[in-house]
Phi, psi and omega in degrees: 000321178238122176238127185244127186235119170045058187273131177233144167213134178237138167247107196047250188261001186265123175272113185261326170235137182225105171062043186275117173236136179189152174229149186229135184233156178308137176098348175272143170242100182275122169268119178269118185229145168171175182290170174310132179083009182274355177103011187293308182292327178293322177294315183300312188292333173289321177294331183274349183083011181277337179232130180267122176300143179286330175200167182098176182217151179234133178252138169234120190049047176072008175246133183294139182281334171042235180259004180285165184221353183301325181296339181295341183295342182270359184244138166254128185239123175252107185281165178298323178230114179275125175246128187229153175305123190296327183284342185277141172286160178305310176306323181285330179294317184296316179295321176304315176300321177288325179290321186289321179276342172061042182234146182299157177295335178298331178286352188284131169274115187262011181303309176291325181302318181287314183297329175266002168064041184297327179310324185294331185241009188298343180276354192273133175293157184297328180293343182270355187284150166281172176296325178293318175296316174304325179292323181295318179297321182295322184296311183300317176304319181288327179268001194309313192244035178043059184287164181277340180228131180243133175238109184238120184258110185046057194293333176268005183293121177090359180270149180282163184306324175292313181292328178295317180298316179297322180295310176313311181294334179288313180305311177306317179296320182283328169302312180294334183277356178086016178290151170268130183227122174258129183226131167257140167199145167273347178267081189303327184297338176290342188263342179314308186283336188257326193277142167264327186221155176235128174245122184255115175259141175214125179047046171081008180236147179281113180271331186199131171213112189203169176293152175304315180301317181293322181295317182293321178296309183298328179269347181073027186248153172263344188237145179296322182304314183287327176301313183290326179298320178293319179294322177291323176290322179296315181300316186287322183272339191203070187287329178298322179291324176298317177300328191263011169140358175297133186068027182051007174029064179287064188288357172269280179184166164275143184237000000 
């Protein structure tokens, strides 16, 4: 569904992404992992068309995204920090999104809306909400129109344990439906149950792209958090070895 070919992005003299290539298909749950500043958010925003690459190309269903925007109707995006008009009520934000997308109410996925009991607080203005409640609204908007692709940037950040569990269960349901899901998270325990594949970025380069079972086997670990720690340690101590095949470094893509 999404193919990235030799993507580069520079902000002035700073290289943020360097020769990133990968492809993602329906049914995968890709965990985008890497240290702070590794380029994860820039990669996500490039896929969404929010950042224009310096070089390289991104394809959605074999069509270059270029300057087009129609492909975004098939993507649900949950940012790490959702920003909404402070004066608008929750119900008005929901209605605004329906108007912008011009899709019927019947198309709305209500699973999270009901699970989070948003109807009880729909009258509240956005400026009055806690960070966790704003995060719930972001989650609902991401899943709202049953998109084929979900891009979730630190989705459980700020959520309490119950709200996090509800969201994880929702992601599992969409995984079973064959959606393509991209997730970034610093809470690696969240990803053990969710991820099918791991893409590890370091300083803007893909150092490892492989299935979760393969990575666990090749690092000799039973948990993703320990496997990623092993990859990070290998990168810091022997970057050349990492580039040459630890974790089979599938730096191009699964086909």
